[in-house]
N, C-alpha and C positions, 0 to 999 in steps of 0.2 A: 449491512447490519449496524454499522457506526451511527447512521442517520436515523435508526430504528424504523427504517421504511422497507426493509427486506424481509424475505422468508426466514422462518427460524432455522437453526443449524441443521437439523434432520432434512428439512425440505431443500436447503441449499445444496447439501451434499447429494442428495438425489438428482437434482438439476444438473450438477456438475458431472455426476457419473453418466447420466445419459448423454450429455454433450460429448464427453471423452470417448464414448463407446462407438461413435461415428465420426466421419470427417466434417458433417454439418450438424447443427442442432436438429434433432428428431422433431416431427411435426407436432407430437403431444406436447413437447416442451413448450413449443412456440405458439400452441393454441391458446393458452392462457396469456394474454398480452398485457397483463398488468405491468405497471412501471418497475415494481419491486422484482418480478421475475425477469423482466428485461434486462435489469441492471446486472443480476447475477450472471445470466446468458453472455452479455456484452463483456463483463469482466473476464470470464474464462476465455472468451475469444481474443481479447486484447492481450491477455497473459501469454497465451499461445503464440500470438503474433510477435509479441515482445522477445520471447525467449528464442524464437526461430531467428530473428534478426540478430540477437546478441551471440548466439552460439555459431552462427556463420561467419561473423567477422570480428567478435569480441569487441564491438564498437556499435554505438547508437547514434546515427545521424539525425539532424533536426528533422528532417523529412520522416524518418521512422517515428520519431517522437510524436509529431503532430498526427501521423497515421494511426498511431496507437491510441491517441485521445479520440480520434474520429470513430475507431472501431468501438472504444469503451462508451461513448455517448450515442452511438447510432439509434435513431428513432426515439431518443429520450429528451423530451424539451427540458430547458433549464427550469431552474426553480421559479423564474419569473415568467415562465411560459414562452421564452425565445427558442425558436426552432433551429435556426441556422447558426449555430455557434461552434459545432463540433470541428476539431482539427485546426483551430486557428486561435492565435493569442487574443485576448480580450481587448476591446477598444474603448472600454469606459473604466472610470473610478467604480470600485465596490467596496462594500462593507460587509465583513462576515462576523456573525453573531454580535455579541455585545462588545462593547469598546474594551480594548486590551490596553491598559496603562502600565508602562514600564516602571521599573524601580526608580528611575530619574524623575518620574512624574510625567513624561511625554506620553501622549497617546499614540499608539502603534497603528499604522495604516497599511495596507497592502501597497505593493510597489506601484508607481504611477504606471498607467498602460504605455507612455512613451519609452519606458525604460525596460520593459518586460522582455522584449527580444534580446536586448543587450545582457540583461541579467541571465537569461537562460542560456545564452551561448556559454557564459562562464560556468554555469551549473552544469551543462553537459560535458564540458571538458572535464571537470572534476568527477562526474559520473562514470565517464568513460575510463578515466584513470583507475577509479575504484574497482571496475570490472576486471582489470588486468592485473592489478597489484594492490593488495589490501591486507594489512596485519590484524585488523579488527573489523571484520565486516558488519557486525551488528552496531558498533559505535559509529562507523563512517556511514552506513544506510541510514541511521538516526539524524545524523547531522545534516545529511542531504535532504532527507524528509522535511526537517524543520525549515531549512532554506527555502525549499519548494513551496511550502505553505506560507511563508511570509512573502515571497514573490507572488503567489497565487496567480499564475499565468493565464488561466482560462475563466471564462464567464462561468462555467459550472463544471462539476466533476473533478475538482482539485483534490478533495480529500480521498476519492477512489483512486485517482491517478497516483498520488503519493504512495498508497498502500501497495499498488501494483508495481511500482518502481522499487519500493523498499524490498518486497519479496522476490523480485527478479535479480536483484543484487545479492540478496541472502543465498537464493538456491545456486548462484554461480559458486559459491564456496561449500555449501551444505545443501546437495541436491535433494535430499528428502525432507527438508526442514521448511515448512510453510508456516509463516507466523500469522495466526488468526487474531485479529482485535475484535472487540465488541460482541462477544458470544452471550452476554447477558447484559441486563440494565445497568448493574454495578460494574462491569467491565467497561462498558460505554462510557460511563461517568469517570472512571479512573482514567481512561485513554485521554478524553478531553481534558481533564485536569492536568495530565502530565505534558500534552501538548502546549497548552496555554502556559504553563509555568515555564516550560523550557523557551517559549518565545518571550515571555515577560522578563524573565532573568537574563535572556540570551545565553542560555546553558543548555545546549542539546543534550549533555550528559544526563540530565534529569529523565528525559524521555529514553535515552538509551539504556538506562538500568531497567525501566519498566519493559523495554523491547527484548532485553536479554532475558528477563523472566519468562516472557512469552516464548521466545525461541527455545528456551531450556524445556519448557513445558512441552513444546511440539517435539523436540528431540527425545524426550523422556517417554512419550506416547509411542514414538517410532520404535525405541528401543524395546519397549514392552511387546510390540507386535513381533519384533525379531525373535526375542528370547522364548517366546511361546512355542517356537518350533525349533529353535537352535540354541543349544547352550553355549553362551560366549563366556570366556575367562574374566573373572572379576566384575561380571555384569551387576551383581548385587551392590558391590562397592560404588560402582559408577552410578547406579540409580539413586543410592542414598546421597551421594554428593549432589547430584541435580535437584533432588527434592529439597535439600537444605537451601540451596541457592533460591528456588522457588518461593520459600516461605520467608526469605529475608525481607 
């Protein structure tokens, strides 16, 4: 949805529900093999794979990580039409979007391909640490997401992979909270703006506050669902506090 290429929210949820209702995607879901639908299907499959690997060991190996990208991008050509890139670190220099100039005047480039494997080893160590011990999951997940996007380890699918890893970490601590980015054109613009500013200023906290608002909205929606059938103590006060945070 961030890249404006996927189905709308309603159709996306229909695809997700149909996949989750069976062990494999139903034939009707796969019958429409458009790239946008395929991306949704593979995103769900990759998320389920990742959660299974994490919950079993509370640790993500490099092999698990690469397999997750392979599932996420299965049968989806890169934006340049390259087919065989899934589950492997990129082997070439890449440019993403318009040039990003840092506050120092320096133009930021993605990590050189010769350094990707080295940088990702350090990134995975920090990600695994966050899976087992984290005092502020949203802030840490945001910082890891920004680092991941700067490294840009794959030829394609980095944005999708970063959101997948972000939510996998969040759900370790808040099992019923999935943070959805890009539900509208305005939200996509905000998302990209916060990403770029966090990278440009080298301040992941900029994106972290945006992510916290989105996580709060998700928690509020979940709380609304619960309180329709169950009366929880102080639920009104909690909801009001969450709504104030979203509006900041």
